[in-house]
Structure formats: structure tokens, C-alpha cells
N, C-alpha and C positions, 0 to 999 in steps of 0.2 A: 712912749711906752717902752719899758725895758724888755730886752729879749728874754725868751724862755730859757731857763736852765736845763741842762741835760737831764737831771733827775725829774724835772717837771714834765719834760717831753716823754720820758720813759713812763711816768705815771699815767699820762694821757693814753699812751699806747696800750698799756696793760689794762687800764680802766675800760677802754673801748672793747677789748677782747673779753674781759670777764664780768664787767659791770659790778664789781665788788670793790668798794673803797679800801677795805682793810687789806685784801689780797694785792690790789694794785700798788698800794703804798709800800707793802712789804717787798714786792718784786722790784720796785723802783729804788728801794733802799732809802726811802725818806726817813730821816732821823726822828721825826715826830710821829711816825706811824700813821694810824688811821686818822687821828686828829689833824695831822698835816694834810692828809688826803682831802678831808672835808674842807679844810681851809682853802686848798687849791681849787676845789670845785666851785668855790664862791668867787674866784677871781675871773674878771672879764676875759683876760687873754686865754685862760685855760678853757673857759666856756666857748670862746670863739674857735679855738683849736679843735675842740671836740665836735662842734657843729660843722666845721669845714671838713673834717675827716669823715664824719658820718658813722653810723652804727652798722655793725655787721648784720646781715640778714639773719632771721631767726634760725634757719636751718644750720648756718655755720655756728651759731651759738650752741645749738643743741648738740652738734657734732663735737664741739669743744668740751662740753659737759660730759658727754659719753666717753670721750677719750680720757678725760680726767678720772671717771669712774673705773674705766677698764685698766688704766695703767698707773693711776696715782697711788701714793703711799697710804696705807691704813695704820701707820705707826702711831699717830696721835689718837686714833680710836682705841687701839690696844692700850695706850698709855692711860686713857680715860677709864678703862675697865680696871686697871691695876692700881690707880692712884686713890688714896683715901679721899672721901667726898669733900672735906673741908679744903684740902690742898687742890683738888681738881677745880673747884670753883674759882680759885685764885688764878689758875692757869688757863682756864677755858677759852678766853678770848685770843690766846696765842696759838691755839691748836687748830689744825686743819681737819675739820670733821666733815668735809664734803662727802666722803664715801660712806658715812654713817646713816643708816636708814631709820634706826630706832635705838633708844636707850631705855632699859627697864631696870628697876631696882626691886629685888625680891624681898620677901618677908624677912629673910635672914640677913638682909643688908647687902647682899652681893649684887653686883651690877652686871647686867647682860647687855652687850653692845652688838647690834646687828648691822651688817654691811650690805650695801647694794650688791647684786650679783654681777660679778665682772664678766662672766660668760654671756649673760643676757645683754650687757652693754656692748660687748664685742659683736654679738650677732646683729644687734640693731645697727651698729656702725657699718657692718658689712652690707646689710640690706640697704641702708641709705646710700652707700657708695655705689652699689649696683643700680639702684634707681636713678641716681644722678648720671651714670654712664649711659643708661638706656635713654634717658631724656636728651642727652647730648647727641646720641646717635640718631634719635628721631628728629631732632632739630636740624642736624646736618642733612638728613634725607629730605626733609621739607624744603630746605634752602636749595638743594640740588634740583628738586622738582620745579621750584619757582624759577630758578635760573634757566632750566630747560624750556619751561613754558614761555619765558620772556624771549628766548632766542627764536622760538617758532613764530611768535607774533610779528617779528621784524621781517 
């Protein structure tokens, strides 16, 4: 079996992080874009690499999504609102609309683009971080108690 190219390894890494073929292909710089990403996912060596590496826990994925909402660019969402509909349809698959929560077209033909609330995403990130720290502190305390109990039994 031939060795994995650097761009293929990058694709695997990005795909494991985001679970989005188009985004992973773009970040890895694959010349064929999303189509090349799907082609790679069909290859046995890529499938093996993905299964060996494993998927991130759901909490880490949620935090990555919240970071993206909180700090990501909304430029493509604004571009969507300002671009004539026929041109927007041609460009839509190339735009990052992750931060867009809704798109509405008014009776007058105008487009309204709504974005997720960055402040709420930051609040949730902070809350999750605090809960993780508390869980770590609680686990450390439990381990210390177990160690102390083990010493007394001896």
C-alpha cells in the first residue's frame, strides 16, 4: 500500500476535528475540493487512519463549534445578503455560512440574514470550561481520598 500524502493526512486531521468534508478538503488544500474529500473517504487507507485516530468526544466537538460561532468570520453571511440571488446561488457552496442562523427573503426581494449570538456562544463556552475544571477538581479530590483510604488499609 502506498504511503499517505501530506495533504491526505491533513484532510484526515481536519475531518476528524470538524466532520465536514468540504471544510476539511478546503483546509487541507485539496485541489479537487469537496469531491476529492469524498474520494479520499472511500479509500481504505484513509478509513483505517480515521478509525485508528478515533473521533473526538462530543463535548470537544461542541466546544469547537461554539468557538467557531464566537470567533469565526461572518463575512460570507454578509456577502450573501448583499449579492443578487442568481449570483449568490452560484457561489453558495464556496461560502462559510456556519454562523448564519436564518435567511429570509422579504416581499420586496430584500434578504435578511440572521447570525447566531456570539455573546451567548462565549457564555456557553465559559460555562463548559468552568464545569470541566470543577469536574477535574472533583476527580482529583476523589483520587486523593482513594489513595488515603488505600494507605490506611495497609
